[in-house]
Jmol script that loads the backbone (N, CA, C; Angstrom):
load data "model"
ATOM      1  N   LYS A   1      17.099   2.011  15.373  1.00  0.00           N
ATOM      2  CA  LYS A   1      17.076   0.954  16.380  1.00  0.00           C
ATOM      3  C   LYS A   1      15.637   0.791  16.876  1.00  0.00           C
ATOM      4  N   GLN A   2      15.158  -0.429  16.869  1.00  0.00           N
ATOM      5  CA  GLN A   2      13.811  -0.742  17.335  1.00  0.00           C
ATOM      6  C   GLN A   2      13.815  -0.938  18.844  1.00  0.00           C
ATOM      7  N   ASP A   3      12.820  -0.415  19.496  1.00  0.00           N
ATOM      8  CA  ASP A   3      12.610  -0.608  20.930  1.00  0.00           C
ATOM      9  C   ASP A   3      11.983  -1.986  21.128  1.00  0.00           C
ATOM     10  N   ALA A   4      12.612  -2.814  21.965  1.00  0.00           N
ATOM     11  CA  ALA A   4      12.108  -4.171  22.190  1.00  0.00           C
ATOM     12  C   ALA A   4      10.707  -4.171  22.792  1.00  0.00           C
ATOM     13  N   GLY A   5      10.284  -3.054  23.382  1.00  0.00           N
ATOM     14  CA  GLY A   5       8.966  -2.975  23.989  1.00  0.00           C
ATOM     15  C   GLY A   5       7.868  -2.549  23.027  1.00  0.00           C
ATOM     16  N   GLN A   6       8.217  -2.260  21.779  1.00  0.00           N
ATOM     17  CA  GLN A   6       7.206  -1.836  20.817  1.00  0.00           C
ATOM     18  C   GLN A   6       6.239  -2.966  20.508  1.00  0.00           C
ATOM     19  N   ARG A   7       5.011  -2.594  20.232  1.00  0.00           N
ATOM     20  CA  ARG A   7       3.974  -3.556  19.896  1.00  0.00           C
ATOM     21  C   ARG A   7       3.458  -3.278  18.494  1.00  0.00           C
ATOM     22  N   ILE A   8       2.991  -4.310  17.861  1.00  0.00           N
ATOM     23  CA  ILE A   8       2.357  -4.175  16.556  1.00  0.00           C
ATOM     24  C   ILE A   8       0.852  -4.198  16.778  1.00  0.00           C
ATOM     25  N   GLN A   9       0.188  -3.211  16.232  1.00  0.00           N
ATOM     26  CA  GLN A   9      -1.276  -3.173  16.290  1.00  0.00           C
ATOM     27  C   GLN A   9      -1.774  -3.222  14.859  1.00  0.00           C
ATOM     28  N   THR A  10      -2.583  -4.207  14.561  1.00  0.00           N
ATOM     29  CA  THR A  10      -3.126  -4.316  13.213  1.00  0.00           C
ATOM     30  C   THR A  10      -4.451  -3.576  13.129  1.00  0.00           C
ATOM     31  N   VAL A  11      -4.680  -3.003  11.950  1.00  0.00           N
ATOM     32  CA  VAL A  11      -5.943  -2.329  11.675  1.00  0.00           C
ATOM     33  C   VAL A  11      -6.459  -2.914  10.376  1.00  0.00           C
ATOM     34  N   ARG A  12      -7.590  -3.562  10.447  1.00  0.00           N
ATOM     35  CA  ARG A  12      -8.207  -4.108   9.249  1.00  0.00           C
ATOM     36  C   ARG A  12      -9.196  -3.064   8.754  1.00  0.00           C
ATOM     37  N   ALA A  13      -8.819  -2.394   7.687  1.00  0.00           N
ATOM     38  CA  ALA A  13      -9.638  -1.294   7.174  1.00  0.00           C
ATOM     39  C   ALA A  13     -10.547  -1.792   6.067  1.00  0.00           C
ATOM     40  N   GLY A  14     -11.759  -1.330   6.093  1.00  0.00           N
ATOM     41  CA  GLY A  14     -12.729  -1.635   5.051  1.00  0.00           C
ATOM     42  C   GLY A  14     -13.458  -0.363   4.680  1.00  0.00           C
ATOM     43  N   SER A  15     -14.504  -0.496   3.925  1.00  0.00           N
ATOM     44  CA  SER A  15     -15.234   0.685   3.484  1.00  0.00           C
ATOM     45  C   SER A  15     -15.863   1.442   4.647  1.00  0.00           C
ATOM     46  N   GLU A  16     -16.098   0.761   5.766  1.00  0.00           N
ATOM     47  CA  GLU A  16     -16.695   1.433   6.911  1.00  0.00           C
ATOM     48  C   GLU A  16     -15.679   2.242   7.709  1.00  0.00           C
ATOM     49  N   ASN A  17     -14.376   2.023   7.484  1.00  0.00           N
ATOM     50  CA  ASN A  17     -13.331   2.750   8.197  1.00  0.00           C
ATOM     51  C   ASN A  17     -13.010   4.042   7.445  1.00  0.00           C
ATOM     52  N   LYS A  18     -13.620   5.120   7.862  1.00  0.00           N
ATOM     53  CA  LYS A  18     -13.394   6.400   7.204  1.00  0.00           C
ATOM     54  C   LYS A  18     -12.347   7.225   7.929  1.00  0.00           C
ATOM     55  N   TYR A  19     -12.009   6.828   9.148  1.00  0.00           N
ATOM     56  CA  TYR A  19     -11.102   7.636   9.944  1.00  0.00           C
ATOM     57  C   TYR A  19     -10.211   6.715  10.772  1.00  0.00           C
ATOM     58  N   ILE A  20      -8.938   6.994  10.756  1.00  0.00           N
ATOM     59  CA  ILE A  20      -7.988   6.294  11.607  1.00  0.00           C
ATOM     60  C   ILE A  20      -7.365   7.350  12.504  1.00  0.00           C
ATOM     61  N   ASP A  21      -7.307   7.087  13.802  1.00  0.00           N
ATOM     62  CA  ASP A  21      -6.974   8.126  14.775  1.00  0.00           C
ATOM     63  C   ASP A  21      -5.495   8.383  15.005  1.00  0.00           C
ATOM     64  N   ARG A  22      -4.607   7.689  14.324  1.00  0.00           N
ATOM     65  CA  ARG A  22      -3.165   7.943  14.490  1.00  0.00           C
ATOM     66  C   ARG A  22      -2.433   7.575  13.202  1.00  0.00           C
ATOM     67  N   PRO A  23      -1.257   8.159  12.992  1.00  0.00           N
ATOM     68  CA  PRO A  23      -0.498   7.819  11.782  1.00  0.00           C
ATOM     69  C   PRO A  23      -0.102   6.338  11.772  1.00  0.00           C
ATOM     70  N   ILE A  24      -0.097   5.772  10.605  1.00  0.00           N
ATOM     71  CA  ILE A  24       0.213   4.350  10.427  1.00  0.00           C
ATOM     72  C   ILE A  24       1.646   4.204   9.917  1.00  0.00           C
ATOM     73  N   ASP A  25       2.357   3.194  10.438  1.00  0.00           N
ATOM     74  CA  ASP A  25       3.735   2.924  10.037  1.00  0.00           C
ATOM     75  C   ASP A  25       3.821   2.140   8.726  1.00  0.00           C
ATOM     76  N   PHE A  26       2.856   1.227   8.523  1.00  0.00           N
ATOM     77  CA  PHE A  26       2.955   0.289   7.396  1.00  0.00           C
ATOM     78  C   PHE A  26       1.558  -0.055   6.895  1.00  0.00           C
ATOM     79  N   ILE A  27       1.395  -0.030   5.591  1.00  0.00           N
ATOM     80  CA  ILE A  27       0.139  -0.444   4.958  1.00  0.00           C
ATOM     81  C   ILE A  27       0.456  -1.543   3.956  1.00  0.00           C
ATOM     82  N   LEU A  28      -0.337  -2.601   3.976  1.00  0.00           N
ATOM     83  CA  LEU A  28      -0.214  -3.715   3.045  1.00  0.00           C
ATOM     84  C   LEU A  28      -1.538  -3.897   2.325  1.00  0.00           C
ATOM     85  N   THR A  29      -1.494  -3.929   1.016  1.00  0.00           N
ATOM     86  CA  THR A  29      -2.658  -4.359   0.246  1.00  0.00           C
ATOM     87  C   THR A  29      -2.224  -5.599  -0.515  1.00  0.00           C
ATOM     88  N   PHE A  30      -2.927  -6.670  -0.264  1.00  0.00           N
ATOM     89  CA  PHE A  30      -2.537  -7.958  -0.829  1.00  0.00           C
ATOM     90  C   PHE A  30      -3.641  -8.480  -1.743  1.00  0.00           C
ATOM     91  N   TRP A  31      -3.347  -8.494  -3.030  1.00  0.00           N
ATOM     92  CA  TRP A  31      -4.223  -9.070  -4.051  1.00  0.00           C
ATOM     93  C   TRP A  31      -5.605  -8.416  -4.065  1.00  0.00           C
ATOM     94  N   MET A  32      -5.673  -7.090  -3.950  1.00  0.00           N
ATOM     95  CA  MET A  32      -6.997  -6.471  -3.931  1.00  0.00           C
ATOM     96  C   MET A  32      -7.111  -5.159  -4.688  1.00  0.00           C
ATOM     97  N   LEU A  33      -6.038  -4.429  -4.898  1.00  0.00           N
ATOM     98  CA  LEU A  33      -6.156  -3.100  -5.503  1.00  0.00           C
ATOM     99  C   LEU A  33      -6.760  -3.173  -6.901  1.00  0.00           C
ATOM    100  N   HIS A  34      -6.486  -4.231  -7.643  1.00  0.00           N
ATOM    101  CA  HIS A  34      -7.042  -4.362  -9.000  1.00  0.00           C
ATOM    102  C   HIS A  34      -8.569  -4.428  -8.995  1.00  0.00           C
ATOM    103  N   GLU A  35      -9.177  -4.734  -7.851  1.00  0.00           N
ATOM    104  CA  GLU A  35     -10.634  -4.822  -7.728  1.00  0.00           C
ATOM    105  C   GLU A  35     -11.298  -3.470  -7.440  1.00  0.00           C
ATOM    106  N   VAL A  36     -10.510  -2.464  -7.094  1.00  0.00           N
ATOM    107  CA  VAL A  36     -11.031  -1.168  -6.663  1.00  0.00           C
ATOM    108  C   VAL A  36     -11.295  -0.280  -7.880  1.00  0.00           C
ATOM    109  N   GLN A  37     -12.471   0.332  -7.931  1.00  0.00           N
ATOM    110  CA  GLN A  37     -12.807   1.210  -9.056  1.00  0.00           C
ATOM    111  C   GLN A  37     -12.076   2.542  -8.967  1.00  0.00           C
ATOM    112  N   ASP A  38     -12.145   3.221  -7.834  1.00  0.00           N
ATOM    113  CA  ASP A  38     -11.503   4.528  -7.688  1.00  0.00           C
ATOM    114  C   ASP A  38     -10.195   4.369  -6.913  1.00  0.00           C
ATOM    115  N   LYS A  39      -9.197   3.868  -7.615  1.00  0.00           N
ATOM    116  CA  LYS A  39      -7.899   3.610  -6.990  1.00  0.00           C
ATOM    117  C   LYS A  39      -7.266   4.889  -6.461  1.00  0.00           C
ATOM    118  N   ALA A  40      -7.386   5.990  -7.214  1.00  0.00           N
ATOM    119  CA  ALA A  40      -6.759   7.252  -6.805  1.00  0.00           C
ATOM    120  C   ALA A  40      -7.310   7.721  -5.461  1.00  0.00           C
ATOM    121  N   ALA A  41      -8.618   7.652  -5.274  1.00  0.00           N
ATOM    122  CA  ALA A  41      -9.222   8.087  -4.009  1.00  0.00           C
ATOM    123  C   ALA A  41      -8.747   7.207  -2.854  1.00  0.00           C
ATOM    124  N   LEU A  42      -8.739   5.901  -3.065  1.00  0.00           N
ATOM    125  CA  LEU A  42      -8.330   4.985  -2.010  1.00  0.00           C
ATOM    126  C   LEU A  42      -6.855   5.169  -1.652  1.00  0.00           C
ATOM    127  N   LEU A  43      -6.004   5.236  -2.665  1.00  0.00           N
ATOM    128  CA  LEU A  43      -4.574   5.419  -2.418  1.00  0.00           C
ATOM    129  C   LEU A  43      -4.289   6.761  -1.750  1.00  0.00           C
ATOM    130  N   GLY A  44      -5.031   7.793  -2.137  1.00  0.00           N
ATOM    131  CA  GLY A  44      -4.868   9.099  -1.509  1.00  0.00           C
ATOM    132  C   GLY A  44      -5.223   9.066  -0.032  1.00  0.00           C
ATOM    133  N   THR A  45      -6.284   8.331   0.301  1.00  0.00           N
ATOM    134  CA  THR A  45      -6.673   8.177   1.703  1.00  0.00           C
ATOM    135  C   THR A  45      -5.587   7.448   2.475  1.00  0.00           C
ATOM    136  N   TRP A  46      -5.091   6.358   1.913  1.00  0.00           N
ATOM    137  CA  TRP A  46      -4.027   5.618   2.600  1.00  0.00           C
ATOM    138  C   TRP A  46      -2.786   6.474   2.773  1.00  0.00           C
ATOM    139  N   TYR A  47      -2.457   7.243   1.740  1.00  0.00           N
ATOM    140  CA  TYR A  47      -1.287   8.122   1.824  1.00  0.00           C
ATOM    141  C   TYR A  47      -1.448   9.088   3.001  1.00  0.00           C
ATOM    142  N   SER A  48      -2.656   9.618   3.182  1.00  0.00           N
ATOM    143  CA  SER A  48      -2.884  10.565   4.277  1.00  0.00           C
ATOM    144  C   SER A  48      -2.788   9.886   5.638  1.00  0.00           C
ATOM    145  N   TYR A  49      -3.097   8.608   5.734  1.00  0.00           N
ATOM    146  CA  TYR A  49      -2.998   7.871   6.989  1.00  0.00           C
ATOM    147  C   TYR A  49      -1.555   7.515   7.346  1.00  0.00           C
ATOM    148  N   LEU A  50      -0.708   7.383   6.346  1.00  0.00           N
ATOM    149  CA  LEU A  50       0.659   6.908   6.562  1.00  0.00           C
ATOM    150  C   LEU A  50       1.521   8.002   7.181  1.00  0.00           C
ATOM    151  N   LYS A  51       2.302   7.640   8.189  1.00  0.00           N
ATOM    152  CA  LYS A  51       3.182   8.628   8.800  1.00  0.00           C
ATOM    153  C   LYS A  51       4.359   8.915   7.863  1.00  0.00           C
ATOM    154  N   GLU A  52       4.993  10.044   8.064  1.00  0.00           N
ATOM    155  CA  GLU A  52       6.170  10.396   7.261  1.00  0.00           C
ATOM    156  C   GLU A  52       7.237   9.325   7.464  1.00  0.00           C
ATOM    157  N   GLY A  53       7.769   8.789   6.373  1.00  0.00           N
ATOM    158  CA  GLY A  53       8.749   7.709   6.451  1.00  0.00           C
ATOM    159  C   GLY A  53       8.117   6.331   6.535  1.00  0.00           C
ATOM    160  N   GLY A  54       6.774   6.273   6.622  1.00  0.00           N
ATOM    161  CA  GLY A  54       6.073   4.989   6.662  1.00  0.00           C
ATOM    162  C   GLY A  54       6.144   4.298   5.307  1.00  0.00           C
ATOM    163  N   THR A  55       5.828   3.017   5.276  1.00  0.00           N
ATOM    164  CA  THR A  55       5.928   2.241   4.042  1.00  0.00           C
ATOM    165  C   THR A  55       4.593   1.614   3.656  1.00  0.00           C
ATOM    166  N   TYR A  56       4.460   1.429   2.354  1.00  0.00           N
ATOM    167  CA  TYR A  56       3.271   0.810   1.767  1.00  0.00           C
ATOM    168  C   TYR A  56       3.737  -0.292   0.833  1.00  0.00           C
ATOM    169  N   LEU A  57       3.241  -1.509   1.041  1.00  0.00           N
ATOM    170  CA  LEU A  57       3.568  -2.641   0.182  1.00  0.00           C
ATOM    171  C   LEU A  57       2.343  -3.015  -0.634  1.00  0.00           C
ATOM    172  N   LEU A  58       2.471  -2.893  -1.931  1.00  0.00           N
ATOM    173  CA  LEU A  58       1.423  -3.245  -2.888  1.00  0.00           C
ATOM    174  C   LEU A  58       1.766  -4.602  -3.478  1.00  0.00           C
ATOM    175  N   VAL A  59       0.857  -5.565  -3.332  1.00  0.00           N
ATOM    176  CA  VAL A  59       1.058  -6.904  -3.893  1.00  0.00           C
ATOM    177  C   VAL A  59      -0.192  -7.270  -4.687  1.00  0.00           C
ATOM    178  N   GLU A  60       0.008  -7.644  -5.950  1.00  0.00           N
ATOM    179  CA  GLU A  60      -1.087  -8.012  -6.833  1.00  0.00           C
ATOM    180  C   GLU A  60      -0.824  -9.390  -7.451  1.00  0.00           C
ATOM    181  N   PRO A  61      -1.863 -10.175  -7.703  1.00  0.00           N
ATOM    182  CA  PRO A  61      -1.681 -11.508  -8.280  1.00  0.00           C
ATOM    183  C   PRO A  61      -1.355 -11.425  -9.774  1.00  0.00           C
ATOM    184  N   LYS A  62      -0.385 -12.207 -10.199  1.00  0.00           N
ATOM    185  CA  LYS A  62      -0.036 -12.237 -11.627  1.00  0.00           C
ATOM    186  C   LYS A  62      -1.199 -12.751 -12.478  1.00  0.00           C
ATOM    187  N   ILE A  63      -2.020 -13.627 -11.925  1.00  0.00           N
ATOM    188  CA  ILE A  63      -3.100 -14.215 -12.729  1.00  0.00           C
ATOM    189  C   ILE A  63      -4.226 -13.229 -13.022  1.00  0.00           C
ATOM    190  N   HIS A  64      -4.383 -12.178 -12.194  1.00  0.00           N
ATOM    191  CA  HIS A  64      -5.449 -11.196 -12.413  1.00  0.00           C
ATOM    192  C   HIS A  64      -4.924  -9.825 -12.814  1.00  0.00           C
ATOM    193  N   THR A  65      -3.633  -9.604 -12.657  1.00  0.00           N
ATOM    194  CA  THR A  65      -3.068  -8.280 -12.878  1.00  0.00           C
ATOM    195  C   THR A  65      -1.926  -8.378 -13.882  1.00  0.00           C
ATOM    196  N   SER A  66      -2.161  -7.862 -15.073  1.00  0.00           N
ATOM    197  CA  SER A  66      -1.117  -7.876 -16.104  1.00  0.00           C
ATOM    198  C   SER A  66       0.015  -6.931 -15.701  1.00  0.00           C
ATOM    199  N   ARG A  67       1.146  -7.091 -16.323  1.00  0.00           N
ATOM    200  CA  ARG A  67       2.286  -6.193 -16.084  1.00  0.00           C
ATOM    201  C   ARG A  67       1.867  -4.755 -16.381  1.00  0.00           C
ATOM    202  N   LYS A  68       1.104  -4.561 -17.457  1.00  0.00           N
ATOM    203  CA  LYS A  68       0.662  -3.215 -17.853  1.00  0.00           C
ATOM    204  C   LYS A  68      -0.226  -2.590 -16.763  1.00  0.00           C
ATOM    205  N   LEU A  69      -1.192  -3.348 -16.250  1.00  0.00           N
ATOM    206  CA  LEU A  69      -2.071  -2.831 -15.195  1.00  0.00           C
ATOM    207  C   LEU A  69      -1.275  -2.547 -13.929  1.00  0.00           C
ATOM    208  N   PHE A  70      -0.377  -3.450 -13.562  1.00  0.00           N
ATOM    209  CA  PHE A  70       0.427  -3.238 -12.362  1.00  0.00           C
ATOM    210  C   PHE A  70       1.288  -1.989 -12.496  1.00  0.00           C
ATOM    211  N   ASP A  71       1.884  -1.801 -13.665  1.00  0.00           N
ATOM    212  CA  ASP A  71       2.699  -0.597 -13.894  1.00  0.00           C
ATOM    213  C   ASP A  71       1.853   0.671 -13.778  1.00  0.00           C
ATOM    214  N   LYS A  72       0.591   0.611 -14.208  1.00  0.00           N
ATOM    215  CA  LYS A  72      -0.317   1.763 -14.046  1.00  0.00           C
ATOM    216  C   LYS A  72      -0.578   2.033 -12.565  1.00  0.00           C
ATOM    217  N   GLU A  73      -0.765   0.973 -11.780  1.00  0.00           N
ATOM    218  CA  GLU A  73      -0.980   1.136 -10.346  1.00  0.00           C
ATOM    219  C   GLU A  73       0.249   1.753  -9.669  1.00  0.00           C
ATOM    220  N   VAL A  74       1.429   1.287 -10.060  1.00  0.00           N
ATOM    221  CA  VAL A  74       2.674   1.829  -9.512  1.00  0.00           C
ATOM    222  C   VAL A  74       2.813   3.307  -9.882  1.00  0.00           C
ATOM    223  N   LYS A  75       2.504   3.629 -11.122  1.00  0.00           N
ATOM    224  CA  LYS A  75       2.581   5.026 -11.570  1.00  0.00           C
ATOM    225  C   LYS A  75       1.612   5.895 -10.777  1.00  0.00           C
ATOM    226  N   LEU A  76       0.413   5.404 -10.543  1.00  0.00           N
ATOM    227  CA  LEU A  76      -0.579   6.139  -9.770  1.00  0.00           C
ATOM    228  C   LEU A  76      -0.079   6.374  -8.335  1.00  0.00           C
ATOM    229  N   CYS A  77       0.525   5.367  -7.734  1.00  0.00           N
ATOM    230  CA  CYS A  77       1.095   5.521  -6.390  1.00  0.00           C
ATOM    231  C   CYS A  77       2.130   6.648  -6.379  1.00  0.00           C
ATOM    232  N   ARG A  78       2.987   6.683  -7.381  1.00  0.00           N
ATOM    233  CA  ARG A  78       4.014   7.734  -7.460  1.00  0.00           C
ATOM    234  C   ARG A  78       3.378   9.107  -7.670  1.00  0.00           C
ATOM    235  N   GLN A  79       2.331   9.180  -8.482  1.00  0.00           N
ATOM    236  CA  GLN A  79       1.648  10.455  -8.713  1.00  0.00           C
ATOM    237  C   GLN A  79       1.031  10.991  -7.424  1.00  0.00           C
ATOM    238  N   ILE A  80       0.570  10.104  -6.572  1.00  0.00           N
ATOM    239  CA  ILE A  80      -0.041  10.503  -5.306  1.00  0.00           C
ATOM    240  C   ILE A  80       1.004  11.004  -4.319  1.00  0.00           C
ATOM    241  N   GLY A  81       2.245  10.566  -4.476  1.00  0.00           N
ATOM    242  CA  GLY A  81       3.315  11.028  -3.594  1.00  0.00           C
ATOM    243  C   GLY A  81       4.188   9.939  -3.014  1.00  0.00           C
ATOM    244  N   PHE A  82       3.787   8.681  -3.209  1.00  0.00           N
ATOM    245  CA  PHE A  82       4.618   7.582  -2.729  1.00  0.00           C
ATOM    246  C   PHE A  82       5.924   7.532  -3.521  1.00  0.00           C
ATOM    247  N   GLU A  83       7.017   7.212  -2.825  1.00  0.00           N
ATOM    248  CA  GLU A  83       8.314   7.017  -3.470  1.00  0.00           C
ATOM    249  C   GLU A  83       8.589   5.517  -3.533  1.00  0.00           C
ATOM    250  N   GLN A  84       8.756   5.000  -4.740  1.00  0.00           N
ATOM    251  CA  GLN A  84       9.028   3.567  -4.866  1.00  0.00           C
ATOM    252  C   GLN A  84      10.458   3.293  -4.434  1.00  0.00           C
ATOM    253  N   ILE A  85      10.627   2.326  -3.516  1.00  0.00           N
ATOM    254  CA  ILE A  85      11.966   2.019  -3.014  1.00  0.00           C
ATOM    255  C   ILE A  85      12.429   0.606  -3.346  1.00  0.00           C
ATOM    256  N   ALA A  86      11.513  -0.268  -3.769  1.00  0.00           N
ATOM    257  CA  ALA A  86      11.915  -1.641  -4.101  1.00  0.00           C
ATOM    258  C   ALA A  86      10.799  -2.346  -4.859  1.00  0.00           C
ATOM    259  N   ARG A  87      11.180  -3.448  -5.502  1.00  0.00           N
ATOM    260  CA  ARG A  87      10.233  -4.396  -6.102  1.00  0.00           C
ATOM    261  C   ARG A  87      10.554  -5.763  -5.509  1.00  0.00           C
ATOM    262  N   PRO A  88      10.092  -6.009  -4.293  1.00  0.00           N
ATOM    263  CA  PRO A  88      10.441  -7.269  -3.628  1.00  0.00           C
ATOM    264  C   PRO A  88       9.789  -8.467  -4.308  1.00  0.00           C
ATOM    265  N   PRO A  89      10.484  -9.601  -4.289  1.00  0.00           N
ATOM    266  CA  PRO A  89       9.890 -10.803  -4.866  1.00  0.00           C
ATOM    267  C   PRO A  89       8.817 -11.374  -3.936  1.00  0.00           C
ATOM    268  N   VAL A  90       7.638 -11.601  -4.499  1.00  0.00           N
ATOM    269  CA  VAL A  90       6.543 -12.246  -3.771  1.00  0.00           C
ATOM    270  C   VAL A  90       6.003 -13.320  -4.706  1.00  0.00           C
ATOM    271  N   ARG A  91       5.978 -14.528  -4.245  1.00  0.00           N
ATOM    272  CA  ARG A  91       5.604 -15.680  -5.072  1.00  0.00           C
ATOM    273  C   ARG A  91       4.270 -15.470  -5.792  1.00  0.00           C
ATOM    274  N   VAL A  92       4.221 -15.786  -7.065  1.00  0.00           N
ATOM    275  CA  VAL A  92       3.082 -15.673  -7.979  1.00  0.00           C
ATOM    276  C   VAL A  92       2.419 -14.289  -7.948  1.00  0.00           C
ATOM    277  N   SER A  93       3.216 -13.281  -7.646  1.00  0.00           N
ATOM    278  CA  SER A  93       2.677 -11.932  -7.491  1.00  0.00           C
ATOM    279  C   SER A  93       3.604 -10.903  -8.134  1.00  0.00           C
ATOM    280  N   ARG A  94       3.055  -9.719  -8.291  1.00  0.00           N
ATOM    281  CA  ARG A  94       3.821  -8.532  -8.635  1.00  0.00           C
ATOM    282  C   ARG A  94       3.793  -7.663  -7.386  1.00  0.00           C
ATOM    283  N   ALA A  95       4.925  -7.062  -7.027  1.00  0.00           N
ATOM    284  CA  ALA A  95       4.969  -6.298  -5.783  1.00  0.00           C
ATOM    285  C   ALA A  95       5.832  -5.051  -5.941  1.00  0.00           C
ATOM    286  N   ALA A  96       5.446  -4.016  -5.196  1.00  0.00           N
ATOM    287  CA  ALA A  96       6.234  -2.787  -5.129  1.00  0.00           C
ATOM    288  C   ALA A  96       6.155  -2.252  -3.710  1.00  0.00           C
ATOM    289  N   LEU A  97       7.292  -1.784  -3.215  1.00  0.00           N
ATOM    290  CA  LEU A  97       7.373  -1.210  -1.883  1.00  0.00           C
ATOM    291  C   LEU A  97       7.594   0.293  -2.032  1.00  0.00           C
ATOM    292  N   PHE A  98       6.816   1.069  -1.279  1.00  0.00           N
ATOM    293  CA  PHE A  98       6.869   2.522  -1.353  1.00  0.00           C
ATOM    294  C   PHE A  98       7.129   3.107   0.029  1.00  0.00           C
ATOM    295  N   LYS A  99       7.654   4.332   0.020  1.00  0.00           N
ATOM    296  CA  LYS A  99       7.859   5.081   1.255  1.00  0.00           C
ATOM    297  C   LYS A  99       7.186   6.439   1.091  1.00  0.00           C
ATOM    298  N   LYS A 100       6.655   6.948   2.192  1.00  0.00           N
ATOM    299  CA  LYS A 100       6.081   8.295   2.178  1.00  0.00           C
ATOM    300  C   LYS A 100       7.158   9.291   2.532  1.00  0.00           C
TER     301      LYS A 100
END
end "model"
wireframe off; spacefill off
backbone 0.3
color backbone group
């Protein structure tokens, strides 16, 4: 049950954000992971920021991310510790939802 008084606080993380001071409930990467060279390091950092039971939504564009590349990204997420719970439909995209 959600508390009606809860607030959503967004955190826009970039390369300058090396530390986040509290566990995160939800992480979204939209059309960007395919651009990252060291995906394992980045995903590992995000995994450490995510609270237990938190979710991560990975969305990649079909025009830049082949099924094979996306499947590699999903596999890497699972190797890091994310549990895949769904493949939600996102228009012109490939998507996977994970839980910590």
